[in-house]
C-alpha positions in Angstrom: -5.5 -3.1 16.6 -7.7 -0.2 15.5 -10.3 -1.0 12.9 -11.5 1.8 10.7 -14.3 2.3 8.2 -13.6 1.2 4.6 -15.1 4.2 2.8 -18.9 3.7 2.5 -18.8 -0.1 2.2 -20.0 -0.8 5.8 -16.9 -2.9 6.4 -13.8 -2.1 8.5 -10.1 -2.6 8.0 -7.2 -2.5 10.4 -5.1 0.7 10.8 -2.1 -1.5 9.8 -2.7 -3.8 6.9 -0.4 -6.1 4.9 0.9 -5.5 1.5 1.7 -8.8 -0.3 3.8 -7.8 -3.3 6.7 -9.6 -1.5 4.7 -12.9 -1.5 4.5 -12.8 -5.3 7.7 -11.6 -6.9 10.2 -8.7 -7.3 11.6 -8.9 -3.8 13.7 -12.1 -4.1 12.4 -15.5 -3.4 9.8 -16.1 -0.6 8.7 -19.8 -0.2 5.0 -20.6 -0.1 5.3 -21.8 3.5 7.0 -18.6 4.5 4.3 -16.6 2.7 1.5 -18.5 4.6 3.3 -17.9 7.9 3.4 -14.1 7.1 -0.4 -14.2 6.5 -1.1 -16.1 9.7 1.1 -13.9 11.9 -0.6 -10.8 10.5 -4.1 -12.1 11.0 -3.3 -13.3 14.5 -2.2 -9.7 15.3 -5.5 -8.3 14.2 -4.6 -7.3 10.6 -7.9 -7.4 8.6 -6.6 -5.9 5.2 -4.5 -7.9 2.8 -3.5 -5.9 -0.3 -2.5 -7.9 -3.4 -2.6 -7.7 -7.2 -3.2 -10.1 -10.1 0.4 -9.5 -11.3 2.2 -10.2 -8.1 3.9 -13.4 -9.1 1.5 -13.7 -12.0 -1.3 -14.5 -9.5 0.8 -16.4 -6.9 0.1 -13.9 -4.2 -3.6 -14.0 -4.8 -3.6 -17.8 -4.9 -1.7 -18.1 -1.6 -4.0 -15.7 0.1 -7.1 -17.5 -1.3 -5.8 -20.9 0.0 -5.0 -19.4 3.4 -8.4 -17.8 3.9 -10.2 -20.9 2.7 -8.8 -22.6 5.8 -9.5 -19.7 8.2 -13.3 -19.9 8.5 -15.1 -16.9 9.9 -12.3 -14.5 9.1 -13.2 -10.8 8.7 -10.3 -10.0 6.4 -10.8 -7.8 3.4 -8.8 -8.7 0.4 -8.0 -5.7 -1.8 -6.6 -6.8 -5.1 -5.6 -4.8 -8.2 -6.0 -5.1 -11.9 -4.8 -3.4 -15.1 -1.1 -4.4 -15.5 -1.6 -7.6 -17.4 -1.3 -5.7 -20.6 0.6 -2.6 -21.6 -0.7 0.4 -19.7 -2.3 2.1 -22.7 -5.8 3.6 -22.3 -7.3 1.4 -25.0 -6.6 -1.7 -22.9 -8.9 -0.6 -20.1 -12.0 -2.0 -21.6 -15.1 -3.6 -20.0 -14.1 -6.9 -21.6 -10.6 -6.8 -20.1 -12.0 -5.8 -16.7 -14.3 -8.8 -16.8 -11.5 -11.1 -17.8 -9.1 -9.8 -15.1 -11.6 -9.9 -12.3 -12.7 -13.4 -13.3 -9.1 -14.5 -13.1 -8.7 -12.9 -9.6 -11.9 -14.6 -8.5 -10.5 -18.0 -9.4 -7.2 -17.3 -7.8 -8.8 -16.1 -4.6 -11.5 -18.7 -4.7 -14.4 -16.3 -4.2 -17.6 -15.4 -6.1 -17.3 -11.7 -5.3 -14.0 -9.8 -4.8 -14.1 -7.5 -1.8 -12.3 -4.6 -3.4 -10.6 -4.2 -6.8 -8.3 -1.3 -7.5 -7.1 -0.1 -10.9 -3.4 -0.7 -10.7 -1.8 2.7 -11.3 -3.4 3.2 -14.7 -2.7 6.1 -17.1 -4.2 9.5 -16.1 -6.5 9.3 -19.1 -8.1 6.2 -17.7 -8.6 7.8 -14.3 -10.3 10.8 -15.9 -12.6 8.8 -18.3 -16.3 8.4 -17.4 -16.3 5.0 -19.2 -13.9 3.6 -16.7 -16.3 4.1 -13.9 -19.3 2.9 -15.9 -17.4 -0.4 -16.5 -16.5 -0.7 -12.8 -20.1 0.1 -11.8 -21.3 -2.7 -14.1 -19.0 -5.2 -12.3 -20.5 -4.2 -9.0 -24.0 -4.5 -10.3 -23.2 -8.0 -11.7 -21.8 -9.2 -8.4 -18.2 -9.8 -9.6 -16.8 -7.1 -7.2 -18.2 -5.5 -4.1 -16.4 -2.2 -4.3 -13.6 -0.5 -6.3 -10.9 2.0 -5.9 -7.8 3.3 -7.7 -4.1 2.9 -6.9 -2.2 6.0 -8.2 1.3 7.4 -8.7 0.5 11.1 -8.3 -1.5 13.4 -6.1 -3.3 14.8 -9.1 -4.5 11.4 -10.1 -5.6 10.8 -6.5 -7.7 13.9 -6.6 -9.3 12.9 -9.9 -10.3 9.5 -8.5 -11.6 11.0 -5.2 -14.0 13.1 -7.1 -15.8 10.1 -8.5 -18.9 9.2 -6.4 -18.5 5.4 -6.2 -14.8 5.2 -5.6 -14.2 3.4 -2.2 -10.5 4.0 -1.8 -7.4 5.5 -3.2 -4.0 3.9 -2.7 -1.0 6.2 -2.8 2.6 6.3 -1.8 2.8 8.1 1.6 5.7 8.0 4.0 8.2 10.5 5.6 9.9 10.7 2.2 6.7 11.5 0.3 4.6 14.2 2.0 2.8 15.8 -0.9 -0.4 13.8 -0.3 -0.8 15.7 3.0 -1.3 19.0 1.1 -4.6 18.2 -0.7 -5.2 14.4 -1.1 -5.8 13.5 2.6 -8.2 16.4 3.2 -10.1 15.7 0.0 -10.4 12.0 0.8 -11.6 12.7 4.3 -14.2 15.2 3.1 -15.5 12.7 0.5 -15.6 9.6 2.7 -13.0 7.9 0.5 -10.5 5.6 2.3 -6.8 6.1 1.8 -4.4 3.2 1.8 -0.8 4.4 2.3 1.5 2.2 0.3 5.3 1.9 0.2 5.2 3.2 3.8 8.8 2.2 4.6 10.2 3.5 1.3 11.1 -0.1 0.0 13.0 -0.7 3.3 15.0 2.6 3.4 13.0 3.4 6.5 13.8 0.1 8.2 17.0 1.6 9.5 18.8 -1.6 8.5 20.4 -0.6 5.2 23.8 0.9 4.6 25.8 2.1 1.6 27.1 -1.4 1.2 23.7 -3.2 1.3 23.1 -5.3 -1.8 19.8 -6.7 -3.2 19.0 -9.8 -5.3 19.1 -9.5 -9.0 15.4 -10.1 -9.2 14.6 -7.5 -6.5 13.2 -4.3 -7.9 15.6 -2.4 -5.6 18.3 -3.6 -7.9 16.7 -3.3 -11.3 14.4 -0.3 -11.0 16.3 2.3 -9.1 16.0 4.8 -12.0 12.6 3.6 -13.3 14.0 1.1 -15.8 11.0 -1.3 -15.4 8.2 0.9 -13.9 7.7 4.2 -12.2 10.8 4.9 -10.2 8.7 6.3 -7.4 7.8 2.7 -6.6 11.5 2.0 -5.6 12.7 3.8 -2.5 9.8 6.3 -3.1 11.9 7.8 -5.8 14.5 9.0 -3.3 18.2 8.9 -4.1 19.5 5.9 -2.1 22.3 7.7 -0.2 20.1 10.7 0.5 17.5 8.3 1.9 20.0 6.7 4.1 21.0 10.0 5.6 17.4 11.1 6.1 16.5 7.8 7.7 19.4 8.1 10.1 18.3 11.5 11.2 14.7 10.3 11.8 16.0 7.4 13.8 18.2 9.6 15.9 15.1 11.6 17.0 13.4 8.6 18.5 13.6 7.0 22.0 16.0 4.1 22.1 13.2 1.6 22.5 11.2 2.8 19.5 12.4 1.4 16.2 12.2 3.6 13.1 9.8 1.3 11.2 7.3 1.2 14.0 7.4 5.0 14.5 7.0 5.5 10.8 3.9 3.2 10.5 2.3 4.7 13.5 3.0 8.2 12.3 1.4 7.5 8.9 -1.6 5.8 10.5 -2.1 8.8 12.7 -2.6 11.2 9.9 -6.1 12.5 9.4 -7.6 10.9 6.3 -5.5 7.8 6.4 -7.5 4.6 6.7 -4.8 1.9 6.6 -1.0 1.6 6.1 0.0 -1.4 4.1 3.6 -2.4 4.7 4.9 -5.6 3.2 6.7 -8.4 5.1 8.9 -11.2 3.9 8.9 -13.1 7.2 7.0 -13.6 10.4 9.2 -11.3 12.5 8.6 -8.4 10.1 4.8 -9.1 9.9 4.6 -9.1 13.7 6.6 -6.0 14.1 4.6 -4.1 11.5 1.3 -5.0 13.2 2.6 -4.3 16.7 3.3 -0.7 15.6 -0.4 -0.1 16.1 0.3 0.0 19.8 2.1 3.3 19.4 -1.1 4.8 18.1 -2.7 4.0 21.5 0.2 5.5 23.4 1.2 2.2 24.8 4.6 1.4 26.1 7.4 3.9 25.5 7.5 7.6 25.7 7.0 8.0 21.9 5.6 11.4 21.1 3.7 11.4 17.8 3.6 15.2 17.6 7.3 15.5 18.2 8.1 12.9 15.5 5.7 14.6 13.1 7.7 17.8 13.5 11.0 16.0 12.8 9.6 14.3 9.8 8.5 17.6 8.2 11.8 19.3 9.0 13.9 16.5 7.5 11.6 16.4 4.4 11.8 20.1 3.9 15.6 20.2 4.2 16.6 17.1 2.4 13.9 15.9 0.1 11.2 18.4 -0.8 13.0 20.1 -3.7 13.7 16.8 -5.5 10.5 14.9 -4.6 7.6 17.3 -4.1 7.2 18.4 -7.8 7.3 14.9 -9.3 4.4 13.0 -7.7 
């Protein structure tokens, strides 16, 4: 597993990380034993980045990670959590007092004195552009509550605003074959500034798993049922904002371009991780098999095994996006 610099922190994280939204809520039920098994399988495969948030299962994801890492002495895993969605996403709620309360709660959940990395959880644009936001975050670093901070964003414009801040360690943004706008400006800007990029929703909420069909159904408490049109939060978080049937067709075309022994999810994760400026890709996993397969995609980066051609797949990704998705997706995020 490749390890890459985490911005200017002096630490490294794996090219393939683990997103843990699934271990909290909004993806159907995942038992605590299954969640711990996912963490163990990922760590055993060389994954050194766990991405979580204080609202994933109202702290359940953080607590499970904290308990797991407490038993895995000497680990080199970076835990990147997020804050800012425990209240309405109004600029007036992003105060130093709330920042302190949120980070204190995450420190308890994770069982640590200092949080490795805290990211603002897709805050309003006004918060990202406000000097006071970064003054408050700098104060948390100075006080030892957090070691570093970043911003998770919805749009490329928000990403560019965060990258321009001198102490931002990372920006987390949706990036996958259905969401190519970050390639235009965000990745070059981040690379030039020494800011890490975490590519989230890399498999477009499973659309790029190659397993879904028109008849696939999802649990009532799964956001792929209740947020397809942005009913609960930004619709770009669900299937990357792509129309479900359009996404199925695009995924089928991408899969058809691959060698028979290269699954679409592995090719997708390797392709994202290969992009200049990307530090880590953070797919989620509900079970051990998914966790292992996601981590094993890193082998494609090293050219191991099959005749997978990253450059050829890159050309197909861009062609499919231009023909099927660009007009509907590119202007929005």
